[in-house]
N, C-alpha and C positions, 0 to 999 in steps of 0.2 A: 361184472354186474349182470344179473339175470332179469330179463323182463318176462313176465308170466302171462300166458294166454290159457286160461282155465275154462273149459267148457263142459257142461253136463248134459247127458242124454237120459231122459226119464228120471232125472234127479235135479233138485235145486242145489246149486253151489252156494251154500251158506257161507257167512263170514268165517265161522269156525272151521269148515272144511277147507276153504281157501287159505286160511292162516296155517292150517296143518300142512297142506301141500307145499306152501311157500317155505315154511320153516324146515321141512325135510329136504326139499330140493336146494336150499341154501347151502347144504353140506357140499354140494358139487362145486360151488364157486371157488373153494380153496385150491382146486386142482387146475385152475386156469389163471392166466395173467390178469392182474387187476384191471388193466385197461381194455381187456377183451369183453365185448358185449355179447351176451348169449340170449337167445329167444327160446324159451321152453314152452312147448305146446303140450298141454295136458288135457286129455279127454277122459272123463269119468262117465261110465255107463252103468245102468242097472237094468237087468233083464227080468222078465216075468217070474223066473224061477228064484228070484231074489239073490241072484249072483251079481257080483260087481266086477267090472273090468276097468282097469286103469292102464292108460297108454301115455307114455311120455316120449317126446321127440325133441332132441336138442341138436340143431345143425351147428357145427363148429367151423365151417369153412371147408376143411379138407375131408372131414368125416362127420357123419350124422350118427349121434348116439340115440339109440331107441330101445325101449323096453316096455313090456306089457305083462300084466298078471290078471288072472281071473280067479276069484274066490268068493266065499260068503262074507268076507270081512273087508270092507272098503279101505279102512285105515291100515290093515295088515298088508293089503295089496300095494298101497302107497309106499310103505316101508320097503317091501321087496323090490319094487320097481326102482327106487332110489339106490338101493344096494346094487342092483343089476347095472344101472347107469354108471356107477362108480367103478365096478369091476370091468365093464366094457371100456371105459376110459383108459384103465391101466393096460388092457390087452392091446389097444390101438396106439398108445403113445409112449409106453414105457418099454 
């Protein structure tokens, strides 16, 4: 089970944005034991140039999974970060 801590800098974290982050990151759960509790820290930033940065950190005990992306599209960055987290999981555990 993943517990989410979602924080926004220069952006309001709306319910829609929170739901999108949680639904995308829930894909990560299937790669862990059901009884394992994970705490996902998500930081969403928007800069003056209208670029968005998404950072996700998931400490797993032995390894910390971390990914970030900067682009013009917040939702696209969320998708890329989740893919990076899943790929990083496979590199460290498989």
